[in-house]
N, C-alpha and C positions, 0 to 999 in steps of 0.2 A: 809494720811486724817492730820489734822490739826481738832479741836473742839478751839471757843476762849474759853475761865475761862470769861474773859472781860476785854474788851476793853478800859479801866482806866490803864492796869499796867502799858499802857508802860513810862506813870508822876510813876513810881513808885523806887525803888529801890527796887530788890528780888533776889535771887536765891535762885535756890536745893540744896541742903546738904545732900539730900538722899531719899531713897526708901525705906520698909521696907511692905509686903502686895501687895498693891491693894492703899495705899498708898504714895504722897512723900509729902516731910519735906519742909520747903520755911525760910526763915531769910529774911525778909520785913520793909520796913518802913512804912504801910498801916495803921494810926494813928496813931501810935508808931515812936518818930521824931528819939526813943532811940533803936529803932529793933528791933522784939520779931520773934517768930521761929512760922510758923501755918498750916497743913497738912491736905490738899483734900482727899478725899477718893474719887478713883478712880469706883466703882462700886460703889455707887449714881449716879442717871447721872445727883442730881441737882452743882456736884460738890462745894458742901456745904463745903468753906471753914471753921476752926476749928482752932482756938489759944491754941498752947500747949504749945507754953512758955512766960507768960505776960510780957512786955518789965519792964527790971527794973527804978523804977525812980529818979538812979542820977549814975547809970553807964547802957553807949554803949555796946548792943551787940555787939564786934569788930571779932569773925567768931565761928562758929560753924564746928562739922561733932559728927556723931556718931562710935564707937568704940567697935570692936568685936559683931553690931549685939543687943551692951546692952545696952552700956553709951553713951550717948550724951554727948561729952568737949563744954566749954564754955569759951569761955577767954574775959571777961566786959574789955571795961575803963574809969577810975571813971577822976570825973576831966575832964568833958568837957564839952567844949558851944557848943551852932549851933546857925550859921550864916550862 
């Protein structure tokens, strides 16, 4: 069974980075050209998105991964221009 969360997501860049309990975490450029991390709680039937880590205004989020289910390692690129 598939549930469409947002049919506009195909114009956005996003990828899943991990899950913890009922939450999935994604890196996305939705309203954030330098990327941010959001979470979606699948126990909430509305599948509300919450910003977990805001975008940096002067650095692009290049990668993110959970370490030992406790820490989140983030790699940023600075001096990036959007073309």
